[in-house]
N, CA, C and O atoms as CSV, one atom per row, in Angstrom:
chain,resi,resn,atom,element,x,y,z
A,1,UNK,N,N,53.871,-49.089,-46.279
A,1,UNK,CA,C,53.651,-50.098,-45.271
A,1,UNK,C,C,52.164,-50.457,-45.267
A,1,UNK,O,O,51.301,-49.587,-45.384
A,2,UNK,N,N,51.888,-51.731,-45.133
A,2,UNK,CA,C,50.507,-52.209,-45.101
A,2,UNK,C,C,49.818,-51.776,-43.809
A,2,UNK,O,O,50.451,-51.661,-42.759
A,3,UNK,N,N,48.521,-51.542,-43.906
A,3,UNK,CA,C,47.720,-51.120,-42.753
A,3,UNK,C,C,47.831,-52.134,-41.611
A,3,UNK,O,O,47.905,-51.744,-40.446
A,4,UNK,N,N,47.842,-53.422,-41.933
A,4,UNK,CA,C,47.931,-54.458,-40.896
A,4,UNK,C,C,49.251,-54.362,-40.123
A,4,UNK,O,O,49.278,-54.589,-38.913
A,5,UNK,N,N,50.346,-54.026,-40.818
A,5,UNK,CA,C,51.634,-53.869,-40.145
A,5,UNK,C,C,51.610,-52.642,-39.230
A,5,UNK,O,O,52.137,-52.682,-38.118
A,6,UNK,N,N,50.995,-51.549,-39.705
A,6,UNK,CA,C,50.880,-50.337,-38.884
A,6,UNK,C,C,50.092,-50.640,-37.610
A,6,UNK,O,O,50.488,-50.227,-36.520
A,7,UNK,N,N,48.984,-51.358,-37.744
A,7,UNK,CA,C,48.150,-51.695,-36.584
A,7,UNK,C,C,48.945,-52.518,-35.578
A,7,UNK,O,O,48.848,-52.290,-34.373
A,8,UNK,N,N,49.726,-53.469,-36.067
A,8,UNK,CA,C,50.547,-54.316,-35.204
A,8,UNK,C,C,51.608,-53.495,-34.463
A,8,UNK,O,O,51.823,-53.677,-33.265
A,9,UNK,N,N,52.258,-52.600,-35.187
A,9,UNK,CA,C,53.295,-51.749,-34.576
A,9,UNK,C,C,52.669,-50.827,-33.532
A,9,UNK,O,O,53.216,-50.671,-32.440
A,10,UNK,N,N,51.529,-50.215,-33.856
A,10,UNK,CA,C,50.879,-49.313,-32.906
A,10,UNK,C,C,50.379,-50.048,-31.660
A,10,UNK,O,O,50.384,-49.479,-30.569
A,11,UNK,N,N,49.954,-51.290,-31.807
A,11,UNK,CA,C,49.528,-52.073,-30.641
A,11,UNK,C,C,50.715,-52.306,-29.708
A,11,UNK,O,O,50.592,-52.152,-28.492
A,12,UNK,N,N,51.849,-52.673,-30.268
A,12,UNK,CA,C,53.047,-52.868,-29.443
A,12,UNK,C,C,53.487,-51.539,-28.841
A,12,UNK,O,O,53.847,-51.479,-27.665
A,13,UNK,N,N,53.460,-50.463,-29.646
A,13,UNK,CA,C,53.858,-49.142,-29.167
A,13,UNK,C,C,52.984,-48.713,-27.984
A,13,UNK,O,O,53.496,-48.207,-26.985
A,14,UNK,N,N,51.676,-48.914,-28.096
A,14,UNK,CA,C,50.748,-48.541,-27.022
A,14,UNK,C,C,51.099,-49.271,-25.734
A,14,UNK,O,O,51.013,-48.696,-24.649
A,15,UNK,N,N,51.488,-50.518,-25.846
A,15,UNK,CA,C,51.856,-51.315,-24.686
A,15,UNK,C,C,53.200,-50.887,-24.098
A,15,UNK,O,O,53.327,-50.742,-22.882
A,16,UNK,N,N,54.194,-50.686,-24.950
A,16,UNK,CA,C,55.548,-50.400,-24.468
A,16,UNK,C,C,55.790,-48.933,-24.117
A,16,UNK,O,O,56.711,-48.623,-23.362
A,17,UNK,N,N,54.984,-48.044,-24.650
A,17,UNK,CA,C,55.174,-46.608,-24.392
A,17,UNK,C,C,53.894,-45.982,-23.821
A,17,UNK,O,O,53.472,-44.908,-24.252
A,18,UNK,N,N,53.292,-46.659,-22.861
A,18,UNK,CA,C,52.031,-46.162,-22.287
A,18,UNK,C,C,52.208,-44.816,-21.579
A,18,UNK,O,O,51.301,-43.984,-21.606
A,19,UNK,N,N,53.361,-44.592,-20.946
A,19,UNK,CA,C,53.603,-43.297,-20.303
A,19,UNK,C,C,53.698,-42.180,-21.334
A,19,UNK,O,O,53.176,-41.085,-21.127
A,20,UNK,N,N,54.362,-42.464,-22.437
A,20,UNK,CA,C,54.464,-41.483,-23.513
A,20,UNK,C,C,53.085,-41.185,-24.078
A,20,UNK,O,O,52.754,-40.027,-24.329
A,21,UNK,N,N,52.296,-42.200,-24.277
A,21,UNK,CA,C,50.935,-42.040,-24.790
A,21,UNK,C,C,50.107,-41.162,-23.862
A,21,UNK,O,O,49.425,-40.247,-24.324
A,22,UNK,N,N,50.159,-41.427,-22.557
A,22,UNK,CA,C,49.416,-40.628,-21.588
A,22,UNK,C,C,49.899,-39.192,-21.538
A,22,UNK,O,O,49.097,-38.263,-21.440
A,23,UNK,N,N,51.200,-39.012,-21.605
A,23,UNK,CA,C,51.779,-37.669,-21.583
A,23,UNK,C,C,51.338,-36.875,-22.802
A,23,UNK,O,O,50.963,-35.708,-22.689
A,24,UNK,N,N,51.384,-37.507,-23.962
A,24,UNK,CA,C,51.055,-36.810,-25.201
A,24,UNK,C,C,49.563,-36.540,-25.332
A,24,UNK,O,O,49.163,-35.407,-25.598
A,25,UNK,N,N,48.750,-37.543,-25.152
A,25,UNK,CA,C,47.316,-37.401,-25.419
A,25,UNK,C,C,46.525,-36.789,-24.276
A,25,UNK,O,O,45.557,-36.065,-24.507
A,26,UNK,N,N,46.930,-37.074,-23.046
A,26,UNK,CA,C,46.166,-36.553,-21.917
A,26,UNK,C,C,46.919,-35.506,-21.129
A,26,UNK,O,O,46.463,-35.058,-20.077
A,27,UNK,N,N,48.073,-35.119,-21.639
A,27,UNK,CA,C,48.914,-34.087,-21.022
A,27,UNK,C,C,49.220,-34.387,-19.558
A,27,UNK,O,O,49.221,-33.499,-18.706
A,28,UNK,N,N,49.480,-35.667,-19.295
A,28,UNK,CA,C,49.884,-36.071,-17.957
A,28,UNK,C,C,51.390,-35.949,-17.847
A,28,UNK,O,O,52.109,-36.291,-18.786
A,29,UNK,N,N,51.871,-35.473,-16.733
A,29,UNK,CA,C,53.314,-35.352,-16.509
A,29,UNK,C,C,53.891,-36.718,-16.170
A,29,UNK,O,O,53.275,-37.519,-15.468
A,30,UNK,N,N,55.072,-36.957,-16.679
A,30,UNK,CA,C,55.785,-38.193,-16.388
A,30,UNK,C,C,57.276,-37.870,-16.364
A,30,UNK,O,O,57.793,-37.198,-17.257
A,31,UNK,N,N,57.946,-38.352,-15.346
A,31,UNK,CA,C,59.380,-38.073,-15.208
A,31,UNK,C,C,60.190,-38.679,-16.345
A,31,UNK,O,O,61.276,-38.189,-16.652
A,32,UNK,N,N,59.685,-39.734,-16.973
A,32,UNK,CA,C,60.458,-40.400,-18.025
A,32,UNK,C,C,60.151,-39.878,-19.428
A,32,UNK,O,O,60.752,-40.330,-20.403
A,33,UNK,N,N,59.219,-38.929,-19.535
A,33,UNK,CA,C,58.849,-38.379,-20.842
A,33,UNK,C,C,59.311,-36.933,-20.941
A,33,UNK,O,O,58.938,-36.094,-20.120
A,34,UNK,N,N,60.118,-36.651,-21.943
A,34,UNK,CA,C,60.558,-35.279,-22.190
A,34,UNK,C,C,59.539,-34.600,-23.100
A,34,UNK,O,O,58.969,-35.233,-23.988
A,35,UNK,N,N,59.316,-33.310,-22.871
A,35,UNK,CA,C,58.368,-32.562,-23.696
A,35,UNK,C,C,59.036,-31.323,-24.278
A,35,UNK,O,O,60.018,-30.810,-23.743
A,36,UNK,N,N,58.482,-30.866,-25.372
A,36,UNK,CA,C,58.863,-29.639,-26.057
A,36,UNK,C,C,60.381,-29.509,-26.245
A,36,UNK,O,O,60.968,-30.353,-26.922
A,37,UNK,N,N,61.044,-28.488,-25.677
A,37,UNK,CA,C,62.473,-28.273,-25.949
A,37,UNK,C,C,63.341,-29.428,-25.472
A,37,UNK,O,O,64.312,-29.789,-26.137
A,38,UNK,N,N,62.999,-30.012,-24.324
A,38,UNK,CA,C,63.756,-31.178,-23.845
A,38,UNK,C,C,63.578,-32.357,-24.800
A,38,UNK,O,O,64.522,-33.104,-25.058
A,39,UNK,N,N,62.366,-32.518,-25.319
A,39,UNK,CA,C,62.104,-33.577,-26.304
A,39,UNK,C,C,62.870,-33.306,-27.590
A,39,UNK,O,O,63.425,-34.225,-28.193
A,40,UNK,N,N,62.901,-32.048,-28.008
A,40,UNK,CA,C,63.651,-31.677,-29.209
A,40,UNK,C,C,65.120,-32.068,-29.064
A,40,UNK,O,O,65.718,-32.617,-29.989
A,41,UNK,N,N,65.694,-31.783,-27.896
A,41,UNK,CA,C,67.108,-32.091,-27.667
A,41,UNK,C,C,67.361,-33.597,-27.788
A,41,UNK,O,O,68.292,-34.017,-28.475
A,42,UNK,N,N,66.543,-34.399,-27.128
A,42,UNK,CA,C,66.724,-35.853,-27.201
A,42,UNK,C,C,66.511,-36.368,-28.620
A,42,UNK,O,O,67.243,-37.242,-29.084
A,43,UNK,N,N,65.518,-35.830,-29.301
A,43,UNK,CA,C,65.222,-36.214,-30.685
A,43,UNK,C,C,66.427,-35.947,-31.582
A,43,UNK,O,O,66.771,-36.761,-32.438
A,44,UNK,N,N,67.058,-34.804,-31.375
A,44,UNK,CA,C,68.211,-34.412,-32.199
A,44,UNK,C,C,69.452,-35.262,-31.922
A,44,UNK,O,O,70.361,-35.301,-32.751
A,45,UNK,N,N,69.508,-35.938,-30.786
A,45,UNK,CA,C,70.688,-36.753,-30.462
A,45,UNK,C,C,70.614,-38.165,-31.033
A,45,UNK,O,O,71.612,-38.885,-31.026
A,46,UNK,N,N,69.447,-38.568,-31.525
A,46,UNK,CA,C,69.312,-39.913,-32.103
A,46,UNK,C,C,70.087,-39.958,-33.421
A,46,UNK,O,O,69.898,-39.109,-34.292
A,47,UNK,N,N,70.951,-40.948,-33.556
A,47,UNK,CA,C,71.761,-41.077,-34.770
A,47,UNK,C,C,71.766,-42.517,-35.256
A,47,UNK,O,O,71.577,-43.459,-34.486
A,48,UNK,N,N,71.989,-42.662,-36.570
A,48,UNK,CA,C,72.098,-43.978,-37.203
A,48,UNK,C,C,70.988,-44.913,-36.732
A,48,UNK,O,O,71.227,-45.862,-35.985
A,49,UNK,N,N,69.819,-44.634,-37.167
A,49,UNK,CA,C,68.668,-45.358,-36.660
A,49,UNK,C,C,67.717,-45.788,-37.776
A,49,UNK,O,O,67.689,-45.203,-38.859
A,50,UNK,N,N,66.961,-46.803,-37.482
A,50,UNK,CA,C,65.839,-47.219,-38.312
A,50,UNK,C,C,64.593,-46.958,-37.487
A,50,UNK,O,O,64.560,-47.243,-36.290
A,51,UNK,N,N,63.569,-46.415,-38.129
A,51,UNK,CA,C,62.376,-46.036,-37.380
A,51,UNK,C,C,61.143,-46.076,-38.265
A,51,UNK,O,O,61.228,-46.065,-39.493
A,52,UNK,N,N,59.992,-46.124,-37.602
A,52,UNK,CA,C,58.708,-46.062,-38.286
A,52,UNK,C,C,58.124,-44.660,-38.126
A,52,UNK,O,O,58.274,-44.033,-37.077
A,53,UNK,N,N,57.465,-44.178,-39.165
A,53,UNK,CA,C,56.709,-42.934,-39.121
A,53,UNK,C,C,55.259,-43.327,-39.312
A,53,UNK,O,O,54.879,-43.844,-40.363
A,54,UNK,N,N,54.441,-43.078,-38.280
A,54,UNK,CA,C,53.065,-43.551,-38.261
A,54,UNK,C,C,52.087,-42.388,-38.054
A,54,UNK,O,O,51.803,-42.022,-36.913
A,55,UNK,N,N,51.572,-41.805,-39.137
A,55,UNK,CA,C,50.594,-40.718,-39.003
A,55,UNK,C,C,49.238,-41.259,-38.558
A,55,UNK,O,O,48.929,-42.433,-38.759
A,56,UNK,N,N,48.436,-40.389,-37.956
A,56,UNK,CA,C,47.101,-40.814,-37.555
A,56,UNK,C,C,46.261,-41.184,-38.789
A,56,UNK,O,O,46.517,-40.702,-39.892
A,57,UNK,N,N,45.274,-42.032,-38.586
A,57,UNK,CA,C,44.453,-42.515,-39.709
A,57,UNK,C,C,43.662,-41.430,-40.431
A,57,UNK,O,O,43.588,-41.467,-41.659
A,58,UNK,N,N,43.056,-40.448,-39.717
A,58,UNK,CA,C,42.279,-39.426,-40.445
A,58,UNK,C,C,43.098,-38.619,-41.454
A,58,UNK,O,O,42.530,-38.030,-42.375
A,59,UNK,N,N,44.414,-38.584,-41.295
A,59,UNK,CA,C,45.244,-37.813,-42.224
A,59,UNK,C,C,45.334,-38.476,-43.597
A,59,UNK,O,O,45.632,-37.816,-44.593
A,60,UNK,N,N,45.077,-39.782,-43.645
A,60,UNK,CA,C,45.203,-40.567,-44.890
A,60,UNK,C,C,46.628,-40.556,-45.443
A,60,UNK,O,O,46.837,-40.863,-46.617
A,61,UNK,N,N,47.593,-40.211,-44.625
A,61,UNK,CA,C,48.992,-40.228,-45.042
A,61,UNK,C,C,49.535,-41.647,-44.874
A,61,UNK,O,O,49.125,-42.355,-43.955
A,62,UNK,N,N,50.445,-42.069,-45.741
A,62,UNK,CA,C,51.020,-43.414,-45.595
A,62,UNK,C,C,52.001,-43.483,-44.427
A,62,UNK,O,O,52.543,-42.469,-43.988
A,63,UNK,N,N,52.212,-44.679,-43.945
A,63,UNK,CA,C,53.209,-44.945,-42.911
A,63,UNK,C,C,54.465,-45.452,-43.596
A,63,UNK,O,O,54.407,-46.036,-44.678
A,64,UNK,N,N,55.600,-45.222,-42.953
A,64,UNK,CA,C,56.879,-45.582,-43.557
A,64,UNK,C,C,57.811,-46.247,-42.557
A,64,UNK,O,O,57.724,-46.019,-41.350
A,65,UNK,N,N,58.696,-47.064,-43.081
A,65,UNK,CA,C,59.859,-47.547,-42.342
A,65,UNK,C,C,61.035,-46.797,-42.957
A,65,UNK,O,O,61.222,-46.822,-44.174
A,66,UNK,N,N,61.833,-46.127,-42.115
A,66,UNK,CA,C,62.894,-45.253,-42.613
A,66,UNK,C,C,64.235,-45.592,-41.990
A,66,UNK,O,O,64.302,-46.216,-40.931
A,67,UNK,N,N,65.302,-45.175,-42.658
A,67,UNK,CA,C,66.666,-45.236,-42.138
A,67,UNK,C,C,67.263,-43.852,-42.290
A,67,UNK,O,O,67.090,-43.206,-43.323
A,68,UNK,N,N,67.972,-43.391,-41.253
A,68,UNK,CA,C,68.583,-42.065,-41.323
A,68,UNK,C,C,69.765,-41.990,-40.370
A,68,UNK,O,O,69.818,-42.683,-39.354
A,69,UNK,N,N,70.711,-41.127,-40.727
A,69,UNK,CA,C,71.816,-40.877,-39.802
A,69,UNK,C,C,71.378,-39.910,-38.712
A,69,UNK,O,O,71.866,-39.987,-37.585
A,70,UNK,N,N,70.463,-38.999,-39.033
A,70,UNK,CA,C,69.825,-38.120,-38.045
A,70,UNK,C,C,68.334,-38.081,-38.363
A,70,UNK,O,O,67.934,-38.247,-39.515
A,71,UNK,N,N,67.532,-37.865,-37.355
A,71,UNK,CA,C,66.086,-37.846,-37.562
A,71,UNK,C,C,65.657,-36.558,-38.261
A,71,UNK,O,O,66.147,-35.482,-37.920
A,72,UNK,N,N,64.757,-36.652,-39.227
A,72,UNK,CA,C,64.291,-35.458,-39.932
A,72,UNK,C,C,63.334,-34.647,-39.069
A,72,UNK,O,O,62.689,-35.183,-38.167
A,73,UNK,N,N,63.249,-33.359,-39.353
A,73,UNK,CA,C,62.278,-32.495,-38.681
A,73,UNK,C,C,60.935,-32.706,-39.371
A,73,UNK,O,O,60.754,-32.304,-40.520
A,74,UNK,N,N,60.009,-33.326,-38.681
A,74,UNK,CA,C,58.705,-33.645,-39.263
A,74,UNK,C,C,57.569,-32.810,-38.679
A,74,UNK,O,O,56.397,-33.123,-38.888
A,75,UNK,N,N,57.918,-31.732,-37.935
A,75,UNK,CA,C,56.886,-30.925,-37.296
A,75,UNK,C,C,55.902,-30.315,-38.288
A,75,UNK,O,O,54.726,-30.139,-37.973
A,76,UNK,N,N,56.385,-29.995,-39.486
A,76,UNK,CA,C,55.490,-29.391,-40.481
A,76,UNK,C,C,54.339,-30.312,-40.852
A,76,UNK,O,O,53.269,-29.840,-41.237
A,77,UNK,N,N,54.541,-31.611,-40.742
A,77,UNK,CA,C,53.467,-32.544,-41.084
A,77,UNK,C,C,52.268,-32.421,-40.151
A,77,UNK,O,O,51.143,-32.739,-40.538
A,78,UNK,N,N,52.503,-31.964,-38.932
A,78,UNK,CA,C,51.382,-31.805,-37.995
A,78,UNK,C,C,51.036,-30.339,-37.736
A,78,UNK,O,O,50.139,-30.047,-36.945
A,79,UNK,N,N,51.732,-29.426,-38.388
A,79,UNK,CA,C,51.468,-28.014,-38.112
A,79,UNK,C,C,50.813,-27.280,-39.263
A,79,UNK,O,O,50.505,-26.095,-39.137
A,80,UNK,N,N,50.591,-27.956,-40.388
A,80,UNK,CA,C,49.953,-27.249,-41.499
A,80,UNK,C,C,48.510,-27.715,-41.682
A,80,UNK,O,O,48.063,-28.665,-41.040
A,81,UNK,N,N,47.807,-27.043,-42.552
A,81,UNK,CA,C,46.411,-27.390,-42.788
A,81,UNK,C,C,46.244,-28.286,-44.009
A,81,UNK,O,O,45.136,-28.739,-44.296
A,82,UNK,N,N,47.318,-28.544,-44.721
A,82,UNK,CA,C,47.232,-29.370,-45.922
A,82,UNK,C,C,47.184,-30.848,-45.570
A,82,UNK,O,O,46.359,-31.582,-46.114
A,83,UNK,N,N,48.050,-31.297,-44.674
A,83,UNK,CA,C,48.118,-32.723,-44.359
A,83,UNK,C,C,46.976,-33.177,-43.458
A,83,UNK,O,O,46.560,-34.333,-43.525
A,84,UNK,N,N,46.475,-32.301,-42.633
A,84,UNK,CA,C,45.422,-32.628,-41.668
A,84,UNK,C,C,45.817,-33.786,-40.752
A,84,UNK,O,O,44.999,-34.635,-40.398
A,85,UNK,N,N,47.072,-33.790,-40.389
A,85,UNK,CA,C,47.607,-34.808,-39.485
A,85,UNK,C,C,47.658,-34.195,-38.084
A,85,UNK,O,O,48.343,-33.195,-37.868
A,86,UNK,N,N,46.941,-34.785,-37.144
A,86,UNK,CA,C,46.928,-34.264,-35.784
A,86,UNK,C,C,47.897,-34.984,-34.853
A,86,UNK,O,O,48.250,-34.463,-33.795
A,87,UNK,N,N,48.327,-36.187,-35.248
A,87,UNK,CA,C,49.253,-36.943,-34.414
A,87,UNK,C,C,50.180,-37.750,-35.305
A,87,UNK,O,O,49.744,-38.429,-36.235
A,88,UNK,N,N,51.463,-37.659,-35.001
A,88,UNK,CA,C,52.473,-38.408,-35.739
A,88,UNK,C,C,53.336,-39.149,-34.722
A,88,UNK,O,O,53.969,-38.533,-33.865
A,89,UNK,N,N,53.354,-40.465,-34.825
A,89,UNK,CA,C,54.145,-41.301,-33.926
A,89,UNK,C,C,55.401,-41.747,-34.674
A,89,UNK,O,O,55.325,-42.229,-35.804
A,90,UNK,N,N,56.539,-41.583,-34.039
A,90,UNK,CA,C,57.792,-42.123,-34.555
A,90,UNK,C,C,58.290,-43.108,-33.514
A,90,UNK,O,O,58.269,-42.819,-32.318
A,91,UNK,N,N,58.734,-44.259,-33.964
A,91,UNK,CA,C,59.243,-45.258,-33.026
A,91,UNK,C,C,60.373,-46.023,-33.695
A,91,UNK,O,O,60.292,-46.402,-34.864
A,92,UNK,N,N,61.431,-46.239,-32.919
A,92,UNK,CA,C,62.564,-47.018,-33.421
A,92,UNK,C,C,62.087,-48.425,-33.752
A,92,UNK,O,O,61.221,-48.969,-33.066
A,93,UNK,N,N,62.648,-49.014,-34.801
A,93,UNK,CA,C,62.237,-50.361,-35.173
A,93,UNK,C,C,62.544,-51.371,-34.071
A,93,UNK,O,O,61.893,-52.413,-33.993
A,94,UNK,N,N,63.532,-51.075,-33.216
A,94,UNK,CA,C,63.829,-51.949,-32.079
A,94,UNK,C,C,63.132,-51.481,-30.797
A,94,UNK,O,O,63.371,-52.029,-29.721
A,95,UNK,N,N,62.282,-50.480,-30.919
A,95,UNK,CA,C,61.470,-49.948,-29.821
A,95,UNK,C,C,62.313,-49.420,-28.657
A,95,UNK,O,O,61.888,-49.501,-27.505
A,96,UNK,N,N,63.495,-48.882,-28.942
A,96,UNK,CA,C,64.330,-48.312,-27.886
A,96,UNK,C,C,63.929,-46.876,-27.559
A,96,UNK,O,O,64.232,-46.391,-26.469
A,97,UNK,N,N,63.257,-46.190,-28.477
A,97,UNK,CA,C,62.806,-44.820,-28.242
A,97,UNK,C,C,61.552,-44.562,-29.068
A,97,UNK,O,O,61.253,-45.286,-30.018
A,98,UNK,N,N,60.828,-43.521,-28.686
A,98,UNK,CA,C,59.659,-43.101,-29.458
A,98,UNK,C,C,59.436,-41.603,-29.263
A,98,UNK,O,O,59.802,-41.024,-28.240
A,99,UNK,N,N,58.834,-41.010,-30.263
A,99,UNK,CA,C,58.467,-39.598,-30.204
A,99,UNK,C,C,57.040,-39.453,-30.721
A,99,UNK,O,O,56.586,-40.231,-31.560
A,100,UNK,N,N,56.348,-38.450,-30.209
A,100,UNK,CA,C,55.001,-38.136,-30.674
A,100,UNK,C,C,54.942,-36.634,-30.936
A,100,UNK,O,O,55.355,-35.829,-30.101
A,101,UNK,N,N,54.427,-36.273,-32.100
A,101,UNK,CA,C,54.171,-34.875,-32.442
A,101,UNK,C,C,52.665,-34.706,-32.528
A,101,UNK,O,O,51.982,-35.475,-33.204
A,102,UNK,N,N,52.149,-33.691,-31.836
A,102,UNK,CA,C,50.712,-33.454,-31.801
A,102,UNK,C,C,50.377,-32.044,-32.247
A,102,UNK,O,O,51.066,-31.090,-31.886
A,103,UNK,N,N,49.324,-31.915,-33.029
A,103,UNK,CA,C,48.830,-30.616,-33.452
A,103,UNK,C,C,47.845,-30.127,-32.389
A,103,UNK,O,O,46.818,-30.758,-32.137
A,104,UNK,N,N,48.178,-28.987,-31.769
A,104,UNK,CA,C,47.302,-28.406,-30.749
A,104,UNK,C,C,46.513,-27.227,-31.299
A,104,UNK,O,O,46.106,-26.346,-30.542
A,105,UNK,N,N,46.293,-27.202,-32.606
A,105,UNK,CA,C,45.402,-26.205,-33.187
A,105,UNK,C,C,46.046,-25.065,-33.949
A,105,UNK,O,O,45.333,-24.286,-34.582
A,106,UNK,N,N,47.347,-24.934,-33.915
A,106,UNK,CA,C,48.017,-23.860,-34.640
A,106,UNK,C,C,49.452,-24.289,-34.930
A,106,UNK,O,O,50.018,-25.088,-34.184
A,107,UNK,N,N,50.055,-23.763,-36.013
A,107,UNK,CA,C,51.419,-24.170,-36.370
A,107,UNK,C,C,52.430,-24.005,-35.240
A,107,UNK,O,O,53.336,-24.826,-35.100
A,108,UNK,N,N,52.289,-22.973,-34.448
A,108,UNK,CA,C,53.242,-22.742,-33.364
A,108,UNK,C,C,52.908,-23.561,-32.119
A,108,UNK,O,O,53.608,-23.461,-31.111
A,109,UNK,N,N,51.853,-24.365,-32.175
A,109,UNK,CA,C,51.439,-25.151,-31.018
A,109,UNK,C,C,51.573,-26.654,-31.263
A,109,UNK,O,O,50.652,-27.419,-30.974
A,110,UNK,N,N,52.704,-27.067,-31.787
A,110,UNK,CA,C,52.966,-28.486,-31.972
A,110,UNK,C,C,53.574,-29.023,-30.681
A,110,UNK,O,O,54.645,-28.587,-30.261
A,111,UNK,N,N,52.882,-29.969,-30.058
A,111,UNK,CA,C,53.401,-30.603,-28.853
A,111,UNK,C,C,54.381,-31.684,-29.238
A,111,UNK,O,O,54.109,-32.499,-30.120
A,112,UNK,N,N,55.518,-31.692,-28.579
A,112,UNK,CA,C,56.551,-32.662,-28.870
A,112,UNK,C,C,56.874,-33.457,-27.604
A,112,UNK,O,O,57.095,-32.891,-26.533
A,113,UNK,N,N,56.894,-34.771,-27.755
A,113,UNK,CA,C,57.120,-35.670,-26.624
A,113,UNK,C,C,58.110,-36.742,-27.058
A,113,UNK,O,O,58.056,-37.216,-28.193
A,114,UNK,N,N,59.020,-37.130,-26.152
A,114,UNK,CA,C,60.036,-38.115,-26.479
A,114,UNK,C,C,60.295,-38.980,-25.254
A,114,UNK,O,O,60.313,-38.493,-24.123
A,115,UNK,N,N,60.498,-40.290,-25.502
A,115,UNK,CA,C,60.807,-41.192,-24.396
A,115,UNK,C,C,61.724,-42.304,-24.878
A,115,UNK,O,O,61.551,-42.857,-25.965
A,116,UNK,N,N,62.703,-42.616,-24.039
A,116,UNK,CA,C,63.517,-43.816,-24.232
A,116,UNK,C,C,62.923,-44.881,-23.330
A,116,UNK,O,O,62.349,-44.573,-22.286
A,117,UNK,N,N,63.062,-46.130,-23.733
A,117,UNK,CA,C,62.528,-47.203,-22.890
A,117,UNK,C,C,63.198,-47.163,-21.537
A,117,UNK,O,O,64.404,-46.942,-21.430
A,118,UNK,N,N,62.417,-47.375,-20.522
A,118,UNK,CA,C,62.850,-47.230,-19.132
A,118,UNK,C,C,64.123,-48.008,-18.816
A,118,UNK,O,O,65.017,-47.478,-18.157
A,119,UNK,N,N,64.221,-49.251,-19.271
A,119,UNK,CA,C,65.404,-50.036,-18.935
A,119,UNK,C,C,66.661,-49.525,-19.619
A,119,UNK,O,O,67.767,-49.957,-19.294
A,120,UNK,N,N,66.495,-48.605,-20.567
A,120,UNK,CA,C,67.647,-48.045,-21.275
A,120,UNK,C,C,68.100,-46.709,-20.688
A,120,UNK,O,O,69.143,-46.186,-21.079
A,121,UNK,N,N,67.329,-46.153,-19.758
A,121,UNK,CA,C,67.706,-44.877,-19.155
A,121,UNK,C,C,68.886,-45.078,-18.213
A,121,UNK,O,O,69.009,-46.132,-17.588
A,122,UNK,N,N,69.763,-44.067,-18.104
A,122,UNK,CA,C,70.892,-44.210,-17.180
A,122,UNK,C,C,70.409,-44.332,-15.750
A,122,UNK,O,O,69.433,-43.694,-15.356
A,123,UNK,N,N,71.083,-45.138,-14.992
A,123,UNK,CA,C,70.741,-45.320,-13.572
A,123,UNK,C,C,71.136,-44.065,-12.806
A,123,UNK,O,O,72.200,-43.490,-13.036
A,124,UNK,N,N,70.252,-43.645,-11.883
A,124,UNK,CA,C,70.592,-42.493,-11.066
A,124,UNK,C,C,71.559,-42.931,-9.980
A,124,UNK,O,O,71.438,-44.032,-9.444
A,125,UNK,N,N,72.533,-42.062,-9.649
A,125,UNK,CA,C,73.521,-42.449,-8.628
A,125,UNK,C,C,72.876,-42.593,-7.262
A,125,UNK,O,O,71.982,-41.828,-6.902
A,126,UNK,N,N,73.324,-43.555,-6.525
A,126,UNK,CA,C,72.794,-43.757,-5.179
A,126,UNK,C,C,73.654,-42.978,-4.193
A,126,UNK,O,O,74.864,-42.831,-4.364
A,127,UNK,N,N,72.989,-42.489,-3.163
A,127,UNK,CA,C,73.715,-41.700,-2.169
A,127,UNK,C,C,73.887,-42.460,-0.881
A,127,UNK,O,O,74.479,-41.944,0.066
């Protein structure tokens, strides 16, 4: 994927997933953002999807547009010392969901965050 396309996608992602961005980068709590094991569960339920994989720029890793029946486990990309990737953004091509994997300094300290777009979340029952 061209750098200009990545920049365009990340600009839209920053706008549409600002709560996810704040939760991941500034460790702010948000009711609409799942973290760690809860994020893992939601990530594992995504099926038949097209998505972008957008590593941070210092990693020098390429960005990709992918298709999969289930999302791959990409935690190793942010947990090893070879890739030097500290942040990996995944976002559906239709922007219905996004995930962020962050390196917190050690392989066992990968922060995982997941969010579905607010208008797509189930409505809470009224009492």
